N, C-alpha and C positions, 0 to 999 in steps of 0.2 A: 353243090354248096361246099362239100368237103374239099373238092379240088380247088375252088376259089380261095378257101382259107389257107390251103397249102401254098398256093401261089403267092398270096399276100404275105405269108410268113417268110417265104424265101426272099421276096423282095425286101421285106423289112430287115432280114438278116444281112443281105448284101449291102443295104444302106448303112446299117450299123457298122459293118466291117469297113466300109468305105470311110465313114466318119472317124472310126478309130484310127485307120491308116493315115487320114488327113491330120488328125490330132497329133499322132506320133511324128509325122514329118514336120509339123509346126514346132513341136517340142525340140526336135533335133536341130531345126533352124535356129531356134532361140538359144539353145546351148552353144551352137557354133558362134552366134553373134556375141554372146557373153564371153566366150573364150577369146574371140578376136578383140573385144573391148578390153579385157583384162591384159592380154598381151600388149595391146597398143598403149595402155596406161602404164605398163611396166617399162616400155621403151621410152615413153614420154612422160616423165614425172609430173609435168605441169598439167596433165590430164586430171590429176586428183583435185586440183584447185578449181577446175571448171564445174 
């Protein structure tokens, strides 16, 4: 029973780490998109009107 709990704990930890890593990559992607959007809007002032 103790071994089972340890295994599920490790699986849960790895799932959490994977979820955190995924969230981080999503955040980085969003930041990148925002930067691109800002740069694009600076290059094309008419972007602000849209």
